[in-house]
C-alpha positions in Angstrom: -9.0 -16.2 -15.6 -11.4 -16.0 -12.6 -12.0 -12.4 -11.6 -11.8 -13.3 -7.9 -8.1 -13.9 -8.3 -7.3 -10.2 -9.2 -5.7 -9.6 -5.8 -3.6 -12.7 -6.0 -2.6 -11.7 -9.6 -1.2 -8.4 -8.3 1.0 -10.4 -6.0 2.1 -12.8 -8.7 3.0 -9.9 -11.0 5.0 -8.5 -8.1 6.8 -11.8 -7.6 7.6 -12.1 -11.3 5.4 -15.0 -12.1 6.0 -16.1 -15.7 2.4 -15.9 -16.9 1.1 -13.1 -14.7 1.7 -10.2 -17.1 -0.2 -11.9 -19.8 -3.1 -12.5 -17.4 -2.9 -8.9 -16.2 -3.1 -7.7 -19.8 -6.1 -9.9 -20.6 -7.9 -8.8 -17.4 -7.4 -5.1 -17.6 -7.2 -4.3 -21.4 -11.1 -4.4 -21.8 -11.5 -1.8 -19.0 -8.9 0.4 -20.6 -10.6 0.2 -24.0 -14.0 0.9 -22.5 -12.8 4.0 -20.6 -10.9 5.2 -23.7 -14.2 5.4 -25.4 -15.4 7.9 -22.9 -12.8 10.3 -24.3 -14.1 9.8 -27.8 -11.1 7.7 -28.9 -11.5 5.7 -32.0 -10.7 2.0 -32.2 -7.1 2.5 -33.4 -6.5 5.0 -30.6 -8.0 2.6 -28.0 -5.4 0.0 -29.1 -2.7 2.6 -28.7 -4.1 3.6 -25.3 -3.9 0.0 -24.1 -0.3 -0.2 -25.0 0.5 3.2 -23.4 -1.2 2.3 -20.1 0.4 -1.2 -20.0 3.9 0.2 -20.8 3.6 2.8 -18.1 2.7 0.2 -15.5 5.5 -2.1 -16.7 8.1 0.6 -16.9 7.4 2.2 -13.6 7.4 -1.4 -12.2 5.1 -0.3 -9.4 3.7 -3.8 -8.8 7.1 -5.4 -8.3 9.6 -2.7 -7.6 8.6 -2.0 -4.0 7.7 -4.0 -0.9 4.0 -4.0 -0.5 4.3 -2.6 3.0 7.1 -0.1 2.3 6.2 1.9 -0.8 7.7 5.4 -0.7 5.2 8.2 -0.1 6.0 9.8 -3.5 4.8 6.7 -5.4 1.2 7.0 -6.4 0.2 3.4 -6.0 0.5 1.3 -2.9 -1.3 -2.0 -2.7 -3.1 -2.1 0.6 -5.5 -5.0 1.1 -7.4 -3.0 3.7 -8.1 -0.1 1.3 -10.9 -0.9 -1.1 -10.5 0.1 -4.7 -7.0 1.6 -4.6 -5.6 -0.3 -7.6 -8.6 0.4 -9.9 -8.5 4.1 -9.0 -4.8 4.1 -9.8 -5.6 2.5 -13.2 -8.3 5.2 -13.8 -5.7 7.9 -13.3 -3.3 6.4 -15.8 -6.0 5.7 -18.4 -7.3 9.2 -18.0 -4.0 10.9 -18.3 -3.1 9.1 -21.5 -6.6 9.4 -23.0 -6.7 13.1 -22.4 -3.3 13.6 -24.0 -4.2 11.6 -27.1 -7.5 13.4 -27.6 -5.9 16.8 -27.1 -3.1 15.9 -29.5 -5.5 14.8 -32.2 -7.6 18.0 -31.8 -4.8 20.5 -30.9 -5.2 22.6 -34.0 -9.0 22.9 -33.9 -10.3 22.5 -30.4 -11.7 25.4 -28.4 -13.8 25.6 -25.3 -17.0 25.8 -27.5 -16.0 23.0 -29.9 -18.9 20.6 -30.2 -16.4 17.7 -30.6 -14.9 18.4 -27.2 -16.6 15.8 -24.9 -17.8 16.6 -21.4 -15.9 13.6 -20.0 -13.1 15.9 -18.9 -15.3 16.6 -15.9 -13.7 14.6 -13.1 -17.2 13.7 -11.8 -18.3 12.3 -15.2 -15.1 10.4 -15.6 -15.3 8.8 -12.2 -19.0 7.9 -12.7 -18.5 6.3 -16.1 -15.4 4.4 -15.1 -17.1 3.0 -12.0 -20.1 1.9 -14.2 -17.7 0.2 -16.7 -15.8 -1.4 -13.9 -18.9 -2.8 -12.3 -20.2 -4.1 -15.6 -17.0 -6.0 -16.2 -17.1 -7.3 -12.7 -20.7 -8.5 -13.2 -19.9 -10.2 -16.5 -16.9 -12.0 -15.0 -18.9 -12.9 -11.8 -21.6 -14.5 -14.0 -18.9 -16.6 -15.7 -17.5 -17.6 -12.3 -21.0 -18.4 -11.0 -21.6 -20.6 -14.1 -18.5 -22.6 -13.1 -19.5 -22.9 -9.5 -23.1 -24.3 -9.8 -24.8 -27.2 -11.7 -25.7 -26.4 -15.3 -29.4 -26.8 -14.7 -29.2 -24.5 -11.6 -27.5 -21.8 -13.6 -29.9 -22.3 -16.5 -32.9 -21.7 -14.2 -31.2 -18.5 -12.8 -30.3 -17.3 -16.3 -33.7 -17.8 -17.8 -35.6 -16.5 -14.8 -33.4 -13.6 -13.4 -31.6 -12.5 -16.5 -34.0 -13.2 -19.3 -37.1 -12.5 -17.2 -39.0 -15.6 -18.3 -41.9 -16.7 -16.2 -41.0 -19.3 -13.5 -43.6 -21.7 -14.8 -42.2 -21.5 -18.3 -38.7 -22.1 -17.0 -39.8 -25.1 -14.9 -41.5 -26.7 -17.9 -38.5 -26.1 -20.1 -36.0 -27.5 -17.6 -38.4 -30.2 -16.4 -38.1 -29.2 -12.8 -40.6 -27.9 -10.2 -41.5 -24.2 -9.9 -40.2 -24.4 -6.3 -36.8 -25.6 -7.7 -36.8 -22.6 -10.0 -37.2 -20.2 -7.1 -34.7 -22.0 -5.0 -32.1 -22.1 -7.8 -32.6 -18.4 -8.5 -32.3 -17.5 -4.9 -29.2 -19.6 -4.4 -27.5 -18.1 -7.5 -28.3 -14.6 -6.5 -26.7 -15.1 -3.1 -23.6 -16.8 -4.6 -23.4 -14.0 -7.3 -23.4 -11.3 -4.6 -20.6 -13.1 -2.7 -18.5 -13.4 -5.9 -19.0 -9.8 -6.8 -18.0 -8.8 -3.2 -14.8 -10.8 -3.4 -13.9 -9.3 -6.7 -14.4 -5.7 -5.6 -12.3 -6.1 -2.4 -9.3 -4.3 -4.0 
């Protein structure tokens, strides 16, 4: 699924679209697993974390229970297109709450303040920083996929080899049988388009 449709996906979940929950799961489960790793959760626990987070969102029915413009004040999440990042911050809070609980439950009999196994990720500053890094990495990866679908294959190849693989423009030009000027033009065009895609993806 194209990452730029995240905002529309939230509306489709709200409106009960038949396939929207499956798309929602595919879109956000990698982020949940990544952030679970920041709490020292193992692979089995990450799987459980994904289920817990998804179940909470589904059971609270935040995305479809309320009118987008009339969410009660006591409800944590309100989708507002004019407020950047609200939904991903809401996701971070849910992931963190469940991950903390799972880690503490696993270590409840042995954990102390000085326990070397107790990670520093319980610092809100560290949690926020790591989550934003993970989110941006997922955005970039999906943006690259979207870019590849938007431009000609040779254009993307020139960008990929030159900008991502750091190959010399002359080598790229010879390999693709295009001029060096075309390599620079394709790279510049792709960088501009990539920035636009990333911006559209981060608008919520």
